[in-house]
N, C-alpha and C positions, 0 to 999 in steps of 0.2 A: 728841493728847499730843505735846509737843515731844520731839524725839529724845533730847536730853541728859537731860531729865526721866525719860524711859523708862529710860535706862541707869542713872541713879541709883536708880530704884525697883527694877529687876530685878537690877542687878549685871552688870557686863560679862561675867564668867565664865559666868553663867547664860545670858545672851543668846547668847554664842558657842557654848554647848553645844547649842543647838537647831538649829544650822545643818545638820549631818547629811549634806550632799552633797559628793562628792569634787571635787577641783580641776577646774575647767573643765566639770563635768557639767551637763547640762540636766535638771533634776528632772522626774520624771513628774508630780508634783503639787506645788503651791506649799506651802511651810511655812506653816501657818495663822497663827502668831504674826506672822511677817514680812509675810505677805500682808495681814493686817489693818492693820498699821502703814503699809505702802506705800500702801495704798488711802486711808488717812486723811490721809497727808501730801500725796500727789499724785493725787487722784481723777481728774484730767483724762486721765491717760494710760491709765486703765482704761475709758474710754468705748468703746462699740462702734466697731469699725473699719469704715470704708466699704470697699467692694470696687472695685478699679479696673476700667475697661471692658475687655471682651474684646479689642478692637482699638483702637489709637491711631495717629494719623499719626506721632507720635514718642513714644518712651519714653526717659526720662532715668533712669539707674540711679545712685542716690546723691543727696545734697542738700548737699554741701559747696561750696567756693568755685567750682570749675569747673562743677559741675552746676547751681548756682543761677544763675550767669551764663547758662548755656545755656537753662535753662527760661524765664528772663525774655526773652531776646532772641528765642527762637523764638516765644513768645507775642506779643510786640510785632510780629513779622513776620506774624502771622496763622496760625501753625502750632500747632494744639492739641497739648498734650503732657501726658503722665502721668509724674509723678516718684515713683519707688519708693525707699523708705528703710526699712532693717531696724529702726532704732531708733525711739524714741517722739518725739512732739512735746511738749517740756516747756514749761510755762508760766513766766512770771515774776511775781513778787509782791514788793513792797517790804518785807514783814514775814515772810512764811512762809519756812521753810527748804525750798524746793523741791528743791534739790540738796544732797547731803551734802558734807562737807569732807574734806580730806586728813588732818586731824589724828586724827579718829576716824570713819572712813568706814563706811558700810553699803552694801548692794547697789545703791543708786541710783548709786553711783560707777562701777561696773564691769560690763562686759558678760559676764554668765554665767560668773563665776568666784567662788571662795570664799577666795582669798588673793591678796595683792599685796605686793611689796617694792619701794618706791620709791627715790628718790635718797638718802634718809637710811638706807637698808638696814635699816629696822625692819620685820619681817614683820607684816602686818595680816590679820585674818580676819573674814569676814562672810558673810551669806547670799547665795546665788546669785540674781541678778536681772538684768533687762535695763537695766543702767546705761549711763552715757554714754561711758566710756572702755574701749576694747577693748585690752588688753595681750596681744599675740600673741608667744609665745615661740618663737624659732628657735635652732638651735645657734649660739652666739656673740653673739646680740643679741636684746633685747626690743624690739618695735615698739609704740609707743603710737599709737592711731588712734581716731577718733570712731565712735560708734554712736548717732546722734541726728539728728533733723531740724535742719539747719544745719551738720552735719558738724564739721569742725575749728574752725569759728568759735565753737562753744560751749565748747570745752575748751582753746583755745590761750591764750597769755599776751598776745596782742594786738599785738605788734610787727609792723609791716609796712614793710619797708625794701627799696629797690631796690638791686641789686648795682652795682658799678662796671662800666663798659662792658668793660674789658679782661678781667675775670674772666668776665663773661657770654659774651663772644665765645670765650674759651678753652673754656668748658664746652659751648656750643652749636655751635661749629665753623662758624659762618656760616649755619646753617639758619634762624635767626630774626634779623631786623634789629633790633639794640638801639635804634637811633635812632628807629624806628617806635614801639616800646614807650615810649620816653622822651618822645616828642612827643605821642602820642595816648592810649595805653592805660594807662600808669601814672597820668597825670593823671585819666583817666576813673574809674579805680577809687578814687583818693584822694577824688574828689568824691562818688562813690556811698556810700563807707563813712565819710565825714567824718573822714578821718585827719588827726591833728595831734599835735605833741609835748605832753607833760604841761605844763599851765599853771604859772606860777611860784607861785601861791598854794598849789597842791597839792604842788608840789615842796618847798616850805618847811614843809609840815605834818609832824607827828610820824610818821605811818606811812611817810614817805619819808626818814626819817633815814638809812636804809641807802643810799639812792640818792645822797644828798649826800656821805656818807662814802666811797662807792665813787668818786665823781667826784673828791673831794679826793685820794684815794690815787693815782689814775691821773695826775692833774696833777703830783703830787710826783714821779712816775716819768717825767715828760717827755712824756706823751701829752695830746692834747686830746680830751676826750669829745665825741662827736657825738650830737645829739639824735635819738631814735627817734620816728618817727610811730607812733601807736597807734590802735586801734579803740575804746577805752573812751569811754563817755559821762561826761565830767568832772563834769557836774552831779549825776549819781548818786553819784559819789565824794564830792562836797561834801556831799550829803545824808547819807551815811554818817557823815562827820565831825561834822556838825551834829546827829546823832541823829534825823533824820527818815526814815531807812531803816535796815533791819537791816544791820550791817556785813558786807561780803563782800570786795570788791576791796581794802579797806584792812586786812584781817586774813588774808591769804594764801589767799584763795579764788579759784580760777581753773581749775585742771586738771580739776576735776570739775563745772564750771559755776558761774555767778554767778546766784543765785536772784533778785536784784533787777533783772536785766537790765543790769548795769553795763557789760558788753560790748555794743556795737552789732552784735550777731551777725546772721547772714544771715536769720534769722526776722524781723528788723526792717527789712530793706531788700530785697535781691534777691528772696527767696522771697515776701515779702509783696507786692511790686510785681507779681510774676509772677501770683500768685493774683488780684490785683485786676483784671487784664485779662480774667478770665473764661475764659481759654484754657489755663490751667495748673492742674492739680490734684495735690496732694501726698498720698501714701498712706503714712503711717508704719506700722510693724509688718509690712512686706513685704520679706522677705529673698529676694534673687534667687539661685537655686541653679545655674542653667545658662542658656546662650544658644546659639542656633543660627540658621542661615539656610536657608529653604526654597528649593527649586529655582526658584520664581517670583520670589524676591528678598525676600519678607517675612521678618522676623525673628521668632523664637519665644523667649519668655522664660518660664522656669519659676520660679514664686514660691511661697514658703511664708508663710502668714499667721501671725503670732506674737502671743501675749499677752506683756505685759512680764515675766511670770513664766517665759517660755520655752516654754510649752505651744503646740503647733502647733494651729491652727484649720483646717488643710487646705492643700492644694497645688493651684495652678491653672496653666494655660498661657495666656499672653497673646501677642498678636501686634502688630507695628507695622511701618510702612514704613521708618522710620529709627530707629536705635538709638544713643544717646549714652551713653558710659560715663563716669561721674563718681563711682565708688565709692572713689576714693583709690588710691594706688599699689598697696597690697596687694589691695584688693577687685577693682579692674579687672584687675590682672595675673592674679589667681587665675582669674577668669572666662575670660580669653583663653587662658591656658596649658591649662586644663582642656578648653576647646572645641577647641583644636588637637590635644591628645592623644587625645581621644575621637572626633574626626572630625566634630563638629557645625559647626565652621568650618574646613573642610579646606584652604582656600586661604591661610591665614595664613602669613607668611614666617618665616624662620629667626631673626629678631630679636625675636620675641615672647618675653617673659620675661627679656630681657637688659637690661643697663645700669642695674641697681638699686644705689642707694647710700644712705647715711645722712645726707647733707649735712654730714658731718664733725662731728656733734654730740658735745660733751664737757661734763660738768658739773663745776664747780670751786668752791672757796670759800677766802677768805683771812680772817684774823682782824681784828677791829676792836672792842675791848672797849667803846669809848665809845658804841656803838649799842645795847648790851644793854638790854632792857626796853621798847623802843619797838615800835610795831606793824609789821606786814609788808605794806606796800603792794605790790600786784602789778605794775602797769604798768611796763615797762622804760623808764627815763628816757633811757639813753644807751648808747653802745658805744665801743670803741676798736679800732684796726686795727694789726696788726704783721706785717711780712713779713721779719723778720730772717733766718729760715730758710725757712719756708713761710708763705703767707698765712693769717692767723688773725684772726678777729674775736672779741673778748670783749664780751659784752652784760651789762649790769647786770641781775641777776635777784633773785628772792626765793627763800626755801627752802620748797618745798611740804611741807605736813604740820606746820609749826610756825607758829602764829598770832602769835607774838611774836618779838622780836629775841633772838638767842642770842649775839651778839658775832661773828657770821660775816657776811662779805660774799660773796654768791654770784654766780657768773657762769655764763652759758651760752656755751661756746666753739663756734665753727663754723670748721672747718679746711678749706682747699681740698684735699680728699682725692681723688685720682684712682681709688681702688679701686672696682671694680664687681663685682657677682656676678649670677647669673641664677637664676630660679625653675626648679624641677624638679617633675615630676609622679610620684606614686606610684600606680601602677595598682591595687595591692592595696587601698588605702584611699580611692582617688579624691581624695587630698589633694594640695595644691600647697604647696611650701615652699621655703626657701632656707637657706643657712648663711653665716656671716660670720667672717672670719679673725680669730683672737685676736691674731695678730701685727699685723695692720693696726690693730686696736682699740688696742693698746698704743702703736703709733707715733703715732696720732692724739692719744691722751691726752698723750703726751710733748710733742708740739708745742704744745698748748694750755697744758699745765702750765708750760712754759718761759716763756711770756709772763706767766702769772699770778705766777710766782715772781719774775720781773723787777720787776713792779709791787710785790710785797710787800717785796722787799729794798730797793728805792729809796725806798719809803714807810715803811720801818721798821715793817712789819706782820708778824704771824705768817705764816710762809712758806706753810704749808698747814693748813687747818682740818680736823682729823680727828674732831672731836666728833660723836657720833651717827653715825659712819661716813661723814660727808660729806667724803670726799677725792675727788680728781680721778678721774673714770672715764668711760668711753664704753660702759657696759653696756647702754644703751638708745638709741633714737632716737625723737624726736617728729616727725621730718621725713623720713619714708620717701619716696623719689623714684625713678622709673624703672620699667622693666618693659615699657613699650610706647612707646619713645622716638621723638620727632619726627624725621623724616628717615630713620628706619630701619624700625621697625615700621609707621609711618604716613608720609604725605607731610608737608610742612612745616606743614600746618594741622590735623593730627590725623585725616585720613581714613585708615582702616586699609587697608593694601595687601591686595588679594585679595578684599575684601568691600565693594563699593559700598554706601553707606548706613550704614556702621558707623564710629563716631568715638570717639576718646579725647580727653577734655576736662579731664583732671585732672593730678595730680602724677605719674601713671604716664608721662606724655609727656616729663617732664624727666629729663635724663641724670644722675641721681644727686646733683646739687648745684645750688644757685643762687648759687654764688660767694661763700661766707662770709657770707650773710645769711639771715634767715628766708624760707622759700619762699612764704608765702601771697600776698604782693603779686604776685609773678611768676606764680604759678599763675592768679590771677584775671585779670591783664592778658593772659596768653596765651589764656585762654578767651574774653575779649572780642575779641581779635584774630582768633582762629580761627573763632568762630561768626559773626562779621561776614563773613568771607570765604566761609564755607559758605553762608550765607543769600544773599549777593550772587550766588554762582555757581549757586545752586539745587541744589547737591549736596555 
């Protein structure tokens, strides 16, 4: 049964009434109504899960940008590797609703929680399930991160942009040569992921009315919009418009996945190519709980095998000769901070857990009544840059959760914000966490809002769009960075100080910012650079 048909038949109130589990709780048993629906909608993720080998030459934890690069390049170098991912491996289909949408989501959208309040500030409720977006709440900030094979490539909005050299050098402090990335590794990633700007035929189509209106406003304000490279498969968007695929990326679907494969995510490139070598195996439904190193040098990885419903199928201990951490800024930092605090990796240095930031993320919206009623195309067409006070990028965005135009022009702001915090460990609960300054959050919002208002005033637009609560805020980040920073917790190539054979390959290695642009291109390029050096050196 189609999800919307089910809601019409049962009534939303009745459906929500059967949820029954508390916020964030892992249910002891799956709700039978929702279990039946999820199995019918996506039976592939309920297939029996294979067990990883007891020992592997290399284990890669996570399957996002850095992890996927690592798995492929190790396999190509002849190093057999095991990829462990807590989330499911979701299929794509041109007509099925594999993923849920932001407008009326169900548990497929979120990692074991029963409520969510997104950028529109409208609270939503649903059944707990192993969905694709993990919204982790800390004091002062919500962090959005992936829980699926393919990591962030499944749930991000697709923009992949290189920073300016001056901002990159400011953030990295000379640890990484920007010229090397610019000459070798950024181009390599662009080729692997087929990155390019939105074609003109799509830019002129109805779903991108908001993109054209956004560009018109910034031009009136004296800015020149810069085209964003994107990971979307433009032919699939054309199929959506032509009616030969179920609409997804043209109707505000992205944050919770694109059912038809509109994003050329890592399952379609790096991870697929890694598996095709025969030397890399991916194991979804395997959550890594702890890591350690034995006296002889082998690493010990404790994993829990999970059903999509959250039920544990058991815990095992695996070993490997080399361990590559690619679980994202939060996941990798949690593992390292906990290992340091509990003594399972006793030689980690004082920089573990430090240098974490939000990439200066702010969401904003201006008014533009002329776009009302048109569709919401997801791919970000363009961006502008302003450094009147502090460096700020505004990126053309869509409004998650609203599949039609509301008369608002959304932006994602990214501020060059020097604020950093560090992770802490609570021994009583064995939990790792952080807190984010409210004052810093307000300052970052003010910097981005000043640019947005400048555009609105010069373009004679509504200064700030507060409908549905969509006013400027920095209450969340979708770009968590840091916690095991290059040149501090690791050497300049991700080798963790104190534990030979242990590597950080993801956003945890980046010092809190990628210089006012989306981090995914830089994370991927750094992983290409670092794994090449590691393989060449043999360590």
